[in-house]
C-alpha positions in Angstrom: 65.1 -142.6 -65.9 69.0 -142.2 -66.6 70.2 -139.1 -65.4 70.9 -138.4 -69.8 67.4 -138.9 -70.2 66.0 -136.4 -67.7 68.6 -133.7 -69.1 67.5 -134.1 -72.3 65.3 -131.8 -74.7 62.7 -132.8 -75.6 62.1 -132.0 -79.7 58.5 -130.0 -80.0 56.2 -131.1 -82.7 55.7 -129.3 -85.7 52.1 -129.5 -87.8 53.0 -128.3 -91.7 49.5 -127.2 -93.3 50.2 -128.4 -97.2 48.2 -126.1 -98.8 49.5 -122.8 -97.5 52.9 -124.0 -95.7 52.5 -122.7 -92.2 54.4 -124.4 -89.9 53.3 -124.8 -86.2 55.5 -126.3 -83.4 54.1 -127.3 -80.5 54.9 -127.3 -77.3 54.3 -126.3 -74.0 56.8 -123.1 -71.2 55.7 -122.8 -67.8 53.4 -120.1 -68.7 51.7 -122.3 -71.6 51.7 -125.1 -68.4 49.9 -122.8 -66.2 46.9 -121.4 -68.8 46.3 -125.4 -69.3 46.0 -126.3 -65.4 43.7 -122.4 -64.7 41.5 -124.6 -67.3 41.7 -127.4 -65.1 43.6 -129.7 -67.4 45.9 -132.4 -65.7 47.4 -135.9 -67.3 45.1 -138.3 -65.7 41.7 -137.1 -66.7 43.4 -136.9 -70.9 42.7 -140.7 -69.8 40.1 -141.1 -68.1 38.2 -138.3 -70.7 40.4 -138.6 -74.2 37.3 -137.4 -75.7 37.7 -133.6 -73.9 41.0 -133.6 -72.6 43.2 -134.6 -75.7 41.6 -131.9 -77.3 42.5 -129.2 -74.8 46.3 -130.8 -75.2 46.6 -130.1 -78.8 45.5 -126.7 -77.9 46.6 -126.2 -75.0 50.7 -127.1 -77.1 49.4 -123.9 -79.5 49.7 -122.1 -76.2 53.4 -121.2 -76.1 54.2 -120.4 -80.0 51.0 -119.5 -81.8 49.0 -117.8 -79.0 46.4 -116.5 -81.6 46.0 -119.4 -82.3 41.7 -119.8 -81.5 39.8 -123.5 -80.6 38.1 -123.9 -83.2 41.1 -123.8 -85.9 43.1 -126.8 -83.7 39.9 -128.7 -83.5 39.4 -128.4 -87.1 43.1 -129.6 -87.1 42.7 -132.0 -84.9 39.9 -133.5 -86.0 39.3 -132.7 -90.0 42.9 -132.1 -91.1 44.8 -135.0 -89.2 41.9 -137.4 -88.9 43.4 -137.6 -85.1 46.5 -138.1 -83.4 49.1 -141.0 -84.2 49.7 -142.9 -80.8 53.5 -141.3 -81.2 52.3 -138.1 -81.2 50.0 -138.1 -78.1 52.9 -139.8 -76.1 55.0 -136.8 -77.5 52.8 -134.1 -76.0 52.5 -135.7 -73.1 55.9 -135.8 -72.4 56.2 -132.1 -73.7 53.4 -131.0 -71.1 55.8 -132.2 -68.5 58.7 -130.9 -69.4 58.7 -127.9 -68.1 58.0 -129.4 -64.5 62.2 -130.1 -64.7 62.3 -126.6 -63.4 60.5 -127.3 -60.7 61.9 -130.8 -59.3 65.3 -131.4 -59.3 65.8 -135.6 -59.8 69.2 -135.8 -59.9 71.4 -138.2 -57.7 72.4 -136.5 -55.0 69.9 -133.7 -54.5 72.5 -130.6 -55.1 72.2 -128.0 -57.7 75.3 -126.8 -59.2 76.1 -123.7 -58.2 73.0 -122.6 -56.2 72.8 -119.6 -54.7 70.1 -120.5 -52.0 70.8 -124.2 -49.5 68.2 -126.3 -48.5 67.8 -128.0 -45.3 65.9 -130.9 -44.5 
């Protein structure tokens, strides 16, 4: 992955209810990823256990911007309204889920942050 790709913000997934016009912006923050992890979610499990973990990922994606949306509602949206996720939508959710880790793990080539207030020696 190039430096420019690593620094680019991934566009959120936006759902619009065609009947009500209500919009849902799906993305993740550090808090929403922690919420998912505290409930045992891992990216690897979404491949091993797709029937369980993909609906979990979809629900957790609401956490950042729509905390009041219930699991029952997200399941209805996923199964009834959307009738499942496209491969592209699933890939986007997975990329969005991984995005907050960029705040924890630096991948720049020289390993030195800009304007660091703390120095790390290895």
